[in-house]
N, CA and C of each residue as an Amber inpcrd file, in Angstrom:
protein
   123
 -10.7030000  11.1560000   1.6900000 -11.2720000   9.8910000   1.3220000
 -10.1280000   8.9220000   1.0050000 -10.2080000   7.7330000   1.5630000
  -9.2040000   6.6980000   1.3250000  -9.3350000   6.1780000  -0.1010000
  -8.2250000   6.1620000  -0.8100000  -8.2010000   5.6260000  -2.1670000
  -7.0460000   4.6460000  -2.2730000  -7.2290000   3.5970000  -3.0380000
  -6.1420000   2.6590000  -3.2840000  -5.9950000   2.4530000  -4.7840000
  -4.7570000   2.2120000  -5.1910000  -4.4580000   1.9270000  -6.6000000
  -3.5330000   0.7350000  -6.6440000  -3.7010000  -0.1010000  -7.6310000
  -2.8100000  -1.2260000  -7.8640000  -2.0100000  -0.9000000  -9.1140000
  -0.6900000  -0.7780000  -8.9580000   0.1710000  -0.4070000 -10.0780000
   1.3610000  -1.3510000 -10.1480000   2.0960000  -1.2780000 -11.2290000
   3.3040000  -2.0780000 -11.3810000   4.3010000  -1.7070000 -10.2970000
   5.1130000  -2.6570000  -9.8700000   6.1010000  -2.4360000  -8.8160000
   7.1070000  -1.3530000  -9.1350000   7.2350000  -0.9840000 -10.3930000
   8.0950000   0.1180000 -10.7870000   9.5210000  -0.3000000 -11.0820000
  10.1270000   0.4090000 -11.9920000  11.5360000   0.1890000 -12.3160000
  11.7750000  -0.9960000 -13.2320000  12.7980000  -0.8760000 -14.0310000
  13.1080000  -1.9280000 -15.0080000  13.7240000  -3.1560000 -14.3590000
  14.2020000  -3.0140000 -13.1250000  14.8460000  -4.1360000 -12.4490000
  13.8640000  -4.9850000 -11.6480000  12.5950000  -4.5880000 -11.6250000
  11.5720000  -5.3420000 -10.9120000  10.8670000  -6.2980000 -11.8720000
  10.4120000  -7.4500000 -11.3630000   9.6870000  -8.3890000 -12.2160000
   8.4210000  -7.7390000 -12.7880000   8.0230000  -8.1470000 -13.9790000
   6.8410000  -7.5710000 -14.6200000   5.5590000  -7.9370000 -13.8860000
   5.5780000  -9.0110000 -13.1080000   4.3730000  -9.4070000 -12.3830000
   4.3430000  -8.8810000 -10.9400000   5.2930000  -8.0330000 -10.5690000
   5.2970000  -7.4440000  -9.2240000   4.3840000  -6.2350000  -9.2090000
   3.4520000  -6.2240000  -8.2610000   2.4840000  -5.1350000  -8.1800000
   2.6420000  -4.4020000  -6.8570000   2.1790000  -3.1500000  -6.8200000
   2.2630000  -2.2980000  -5.6410000   0.8650000  -1.7550000  -5.3460000
   0.4850000  -1.7950000  -4.0660000  -0.7690000  -1.1750000  -3.6340000
  -0.4170000   0.1890000  -3.0630000  -0.9920000   1.2420000  -3.6350000
  -0.7320000   2.5970000  -3.1800000  -1.9720000   3.1210000  -2.4550000
  -1.7880000   3.5870000  -1.2310000  -2.8720000   4.1480000  -0.4340000
  -2.6860000   5.6560000  -0.4040000  -3.7270000   6.3970000  -0.7810000
  -3.6730000   7.8570000  -0.7830000  -4.9080000   8.4070000  -0.0840000
  -4.8510000   9.6730000   0.2590000  -6.0010000  10.3460000   0.8330000
  -6.1130000  10.2040000   2.3440000  -5.0920000   9.6470000   3.0000000
  -5.0940000   9.5470000   4.4610000  -3.7420000  10.0110000   4.9870000
  -3.7410000  10.5310000   6.2130000  -2.4620000  10.9320000   6.8010000
  -2.0490000  10.0180000   7.9500000  -2.9300000   9.0870000   8.3440000
  -2.5940000   8.0990000   9.3610000  -3.6170000   6.9640000   9.3270000
  -3.2830000   5.8740000   9.9930000  -4.1850000   4.7410000  10.1230000
  -4.6550000   4.6760000  11.5730000  -5.9440000   4.4140000  11.7790000
  -6.4700000   4.2550000  13.1280000  -6.6900000   2.7800000  13.4070000
  -6.2440000   2.3490000  14.5660000  -6.4440000   0.9700000  14.9930000
  -7.3430000   0.9390000  16.2160000  -8.2090000  -0.0430000  16.2640000
  -9.0130000  -0.2970000  17.4480000  -8.4830000  -1.5820000  18.0560000
  -7.8540000  -1.4940000  19.2370000  -7.2630000  -2.6930000  19.8360000
  -8.2910000  -3.8260000  19.9190000  -7.9130000  -5.0330000  19.6000000
  -6.5720000  -5.5790000  19.4120000  -6.1180000  -5.6250000  17.9520000
  -6.7130000  -4.8170000  17.0640000  -6.3230000  -4.8170000  15.6580000
  -4.8920000  -4.3280000  15.4830000  -4.2230000  -4.8210000  14.4320000
  -2.8750000  -4.3860000  14.0750000  -2.8580000  -4.0040000  12.6140000
  -2.0660000  -3.0170000  12.2680000  -1.8390000  -2.6580000  10.8700000
  -0.3890000  -2.9610000  10.5550000  -0.1670000  -3.7300000   9.5100000
   1.1840000  -4.0970000   9.0940000   1.4430000  -3.4630000   7.7380000
   2.4390000  -2.5820000   7.6790000   2.8050000  -1.9150000   6.4210000
   4.2090000  -2.3900000   6.0770000   4.3420000  -3.0400000   4.9440000
   5.6350000  -3.5580000   4.5020000   6.1500000  -2.6720000   3.3740000
   7.4160000  -2.4630000   3.3490000   7.9670000  -1.6280000   2.2960000
   9.3240000  -2.0650000   1.8720000
């Protein structure tokens, strides 16, 4: 089951208002053309 969490960006050197979206419970993303998935890190 796909789960998402919104947490602090982590680390003392990151701004306090920086947030991270964590996706768990999946091992890959499926796209149906012409859809695109953009994962930034």
